[in-house]
C-alpha positions as CSV (number, residue, x, y, z in Angstrom):
1,M,142.4,-15.0,21.8
2,S,140.4,-14.2,25.0
3,V,140.1,-11.1,27.1
4,I,140.7,-11.1,30.9
5,G,137.6,-10.3,32.8
6,V,135.2,-11.4,30.0
7,V,135.8,-15.1,30.2
8,K,134.7,-17.0,33.4
9,Y,138.0,-18.2,34.8
10,D,137.2,-20.7,37.6
11,I,139.0,-24.0,37.5
12,I,137.7,-27.2,36.1
13,Q,135.9,-29.4,38.4
14,G,137.5,-32.8,38.8
15,R,139.7,-35.1,40.9
16,F,143.2,-36.5,40.7
17,K,145.0,-39.4,42.3
18,K,147.7,-38.7,44.8
19,N,149.4,-41.1,47.3
20,G,146.7,-43.7,46.5
21,D,143.8,-41.3,47.4
22,F,141.6,-39.3,45.1
23,M,141.9,-35.6,45.7
24,Q,139.5,-32.9,44.5
25,Y,140.9,-29.9,42.7
26,L,140.3,-26.7,44.6
27,P,138.6,-23.9,42.7
28,L,141.4,-21.5,41.7
29,D,140.7,-18.1,40.1
30,K,142.5,-17.9,36.8
31,S,142.2,-14.1,36.7
32,E,144.1,-14.0,40.0
33,I,147.0,-16.0,38.6
34,L,147.1,-13.6,35.6
35,R,147.2,-10.7,38.0
36,Y,150.2,-12.2,39.7
37,L,151.8,-12.4,36.2
38,G,151.2,-8.7,35.6
39,Y,148.2,-9.0,33.3
40,R,145.6,-6.2,33.5
41,R,141.8,-6.6,33.3
42,K,140.5,-6.8,29.7
43,Q,144.1,-7.3,28.4
44,A,144.2,-9.6,25.4
45,L,145.4,-13.1,26.3
46,T,146.8,-15.5,23.8
47,D,145.4,-19.1,23.6
48,E,148.9,-20.4,24.3
49,V,149.2,-18.4,27.6
50,S,145.6,-19.3,28.6
51,E,146.3,-23.0,28.1
52,L,149.6,-22.8,30.0
53,V,147.8,-21.2,33.0
54,D,145.2,-23.9,32.9
55,Q,147.9,-26.5,32.9
56,M,149.8,-25.0,35.8
57,M,146.5,-24.5,37.8
58,L,146.2,-28.3,37.8
59,E,149.9,-29.2,38.1
60,V,150.5,-27.1,41.2
61,Q,147.8,-29.2,43.0
62,E,149.1,-32.5,41.7
63,I,152.8,-31.9,42.8
64,A,152.3,-29.8,46.0
65,N,152.4,-31.4,49.4
66,A,149.9,-28.9,50.9
67,R,149.6,-29.0,54.7
68,Y,148.4,-26.7,57.4
69,L,148.4,-26.4,61.2
70,Y,146.4,-24.2,63.5
71,Q,145.9,-23.7,67.2
72,V,143.6,-21.5,69.2
73,Y,144.9,-19.5,72.2
74,D,143.8,-17.1,74.9
75,F,145.7,-13.9,75.0
76,T,146.2,-10.7,77.0
77,L,146.7,-7.1,75.7
78,D,149.3,-4.5,76.5
79,A,147.7,-1.3,75.4
80,E,150.8,0.8,76.2
81,K,153.0,-1.2,73.9
82,S,150.3,-2.3,71.4
83,A,151.3,-5.9,72.2
84,I,149.4,-9.2,72.2
85,H,150.8,-11.8,74.7
86,V,149.8,-15.3,73.6
87,T,148.8,-17.1,76.9
88,G,151.0,-20.0,77.9
89,T,153.7,-19.2,75.4
90,D,156.6,-16.9,74.9
91,L,155.1,-15.4,71.8
92,V,154.4,-11.6,71.9
93,L,153.0,-9.9,68.8
94,T,153.8,-6.2,68.8
95,S,151.9,-4.3,66.2
96,T,149.5,-1.3,66.3
97,H,147.6,-2.6,63.3
98,L,147.2,-6.1,64.7
99,Y,146.3,-4.8,68.2
100,Q,143.5,-2.7,66.7
101,Q,142.1,-5.7,64.8
102,L,142.2,-8.0,67.8
103,K,141.4,-5.8,70.8
104,Q,137.7,-7.0,70.8
105,A,138.5,-10.6,70.0
106,T,138.0,-13.4,72.5
107,K,140.7,-15.8,71.3
108,I,143.3,-15.8,68.6
109,V,144.4,-18.5,66.1
110,L,147.9,-19.1,64.9
111,L,147.9,-20.6,61.4
112,A,150.8,-22.0,59.3
113,V,150.4,-23.3,55.8
114,T,152.9,-24.8,53.3
115,L,152.9,-26.3,49.9
116,G,156.1,-28.2,50.6
117,V,159.5,-28.4,49.0
118,E,158.1,-30.2,45.9
119,V,156.8,-27.1,44.3
120,D,160.0,-25.2,45.0
121,R,162.0,-27.9,43.2
122,Q,159.6,-27.9,40.2
123,I,159.7,-24.1,39.9
124,R,163.6,-24.2,39.9
125,L,163.5,-27.0,37.3
126,Y,161.3,-25.1,34.9
127,Q,163.2,-21.8,35.4
128,S,166.4,-23.6,34.3
129,S,164.8,-25.0,31.1
130,E,161.4,-23.5,30.5
131,L,161.3,-20.0,32.0
132,T,157.7,-19.2,31.1
133,K,156.4,-22.3,32.7
134,G,158.4,-21.5,35.8
135,L,156.9,-18.1,36.1
136,V,153.4,-19.3,35.5
137,L,153.8,-22.2,38.1
138,D,155.1,-19.7,40.6
139,A,152.0,-17.5,40.1
140,A,149.8,-20.6,40.4
141,C,151.5,-21.5,43.7
142,A,150.7,-18.0,45.0
143,A,147.1,-18.5,44.2
144,Y,146.9,-22.0,45.5
145,I,148.4,-21.4,48.9
146,E,145.9,-18.6,49.5
147,K,143.2,-21.1,48.6
148,V,144.6,-23.6,51.0
149,C,144.6,-20.9,53.7
150,D,141.0,-20.3,52.9
151,L,140.3,-24.0,53.2
152,A,141.9,-24.0,56.7
153,E,139.6,-21.1,57.6
154,V,136.6,-23.2,56.5
155,E,137.6,-26.0,58.8
156,L,138.4,-23.6,61.6
157,A,135.0,-21.8,61.3
158,A,133.2,-25.1,61.5
159,E,135.2,-26.3,64.5
160,F,134.7,-23.1,66.4
161,S,131.2,-22.3,65.1
162,N,130.3,-20.3,68.2
163,Y,132.8,-17.6,67.1
164,E,133.2,-15.3,64.1
165,L,136.5,-15.1,62.3
166,N,138.2,-11.9,61.1
167,R,140.6,-11.5,58.2
168,R,144.0,-13.2,58.6
169,F,147.0,-11.1,59.3
170,S,150.6,-12.2,58.6
171,P,154.0,-11.3,60.0
172,G,155.5,-8.8,57.6
173,Y,152.1,-7.0,57.1
174,G,151.9,-3.5,58.3
175,D,154.0,-3.0,61.4
176,L,154.2,-6.7,62.5
177,S,157.9,-7.6,62.1
178,L,159.1,-10.8,60.5
179,M,161.3,-11.2,63.5
180,V,158.4,-12.9,65.3
181,Q,158.6,-15.8,62.9
182,P,161.1,-18.0,64.9
183,Q,158.9,-17.9,68.0
184,F,155.7,-18.2,66.0
185,L,156.9,-21.4,64.3
186,T,158.2,-22.8,67.6
187,T,155.0,-22.0,69.5
188,L,152.8,-23.7,66.8
189,A,155.4,-26.5,66.3
190,A,155.2,-25.7,62.6
191,D,158.9,-26.2,62.3
192,R,158.6,-29.8,63.4
193,Q,155.2,-30.7,62.0
194,L,155.3,-28.8,58.7
195,G,159.0,-28.7,58.1
196,I,159.1,-24.9,57.8
197,S,162.5,-23.3,58.5
198,L,163.8,-19.7,58.2
199,T,166.6,-18.0,56.4
200,E,168.8,-15.4,58.2
201,T,166.3,-12.7,57.0
202,Y,163.3,-14.6,58.4
203,L,162.0,-15.8,55.0
204,M,160.4,-19.2,55.1
205,I,161.5,-22.4,53.5
206,P,159.7,-23.9,51.7
207,R,159.2,-20.6,49.9
208,K,155.5,-21.2,49.4
209,S,154.6,-21.0,53.1
210,V,152.3,-18.7,55.1
211,T,152.0,-17.8,58.7
212,A,149.0,-15.9,59.9
213,I,147.0,-14.7,62.9
214,I,143.2,-14.8,63.0
215,G,140.9,-13.4,65.7
216,L,137.8,-15.3,67.1
217,F,135.0,-12.9,68.0
218,D,131.8,-13.4,70.1
219,A,129.6,-11.4,67.7
220,D,129.7,-10.6,64.0
221,T,129.0,-6.9,64.7
222,I,132.5,-6.5,66.3
223,V,134.5,-8.3,63.7
224,R,137.2,-6.1,62.1
225,P,138.2,-6.4,59.4
226,R,135.7,-8.8,57.9
227,R,137.2,-11.8,56.1
228,R,136.7,-12.4,52.4
229,L,134.7,-15.7,52.0
230,S,136.1,-18.0,49.4
231,D,133.6,-19.4,46.9
232,G,133.5,-23.1,46.2
233,L,135.1,-24.4,49.3
234,T,133.4,-26.7,51.7
235,L,134.0,-28.5,55.0
236,E,133.8,-31.8,53.1
237,M,136.7,-30.7,50.9
238,A,138.8,-29.8,53.9
239,E,138.1,-33.2,55.5
240,K,138.8,-35.2,52.4
241,A,142.0,-33.2,51.6
242,K,143.5,-34.1,55.0
243,F,145.8,-31.1,54.9
244,N,145.2,-30.4,58.6
245,Q,148.2,-32.0,60.5
246,R,146.3,-31.9,63.8
247,R,144.0,-34.6,62.3
248,T,146.8,-37.0,61.1
């Protein structure tokens, strides 16, 4: 039996073969997956659960069809309405929180990420026959898609190296309504290129999908809030993974 927070929980290094290509496993944080499952720091962890989490950390990467898409835009600000108008589009982001984060930015980035329908199907399959596996895979998906978002940021930061990135902000956070999702997906063409659709309540399908806004700033001193840098991710990983649909 191990204890959360005492054991080093970063994923195994290695590669797997997918669609004829060798893919490198991204470094997932096991303790983060356990947090999604409701485990507390220093809580006792059985060997059985520990091994199952290890298994799902690999399986999610093997079955997911991870892809992302981003585009950089100019924008204008409407201080009276706390709105950001994305230049050349019909997208308007109305949010006091987001306005405060972006008011000193030079450009903004729209980002969409998905793990594809494959993981949704596998989660449902496990939940109908092996409930614990389904729960752990769902938590592993949550950790993996955040890591794929981080990988997109690595590529974005390299492509726009003259700028500094702030922390990504998603519809549904703070006071940015989910009702912007239809226009967001249309503007970025994420509905067509990533296959993301919406329910009547603006939830995304595939379920393991993320949309986000990132600011590009001219100087590090004005970046707010600062993004959390993800350990173990490199531009080489991003290029080899071929998740970026703009490059395909």
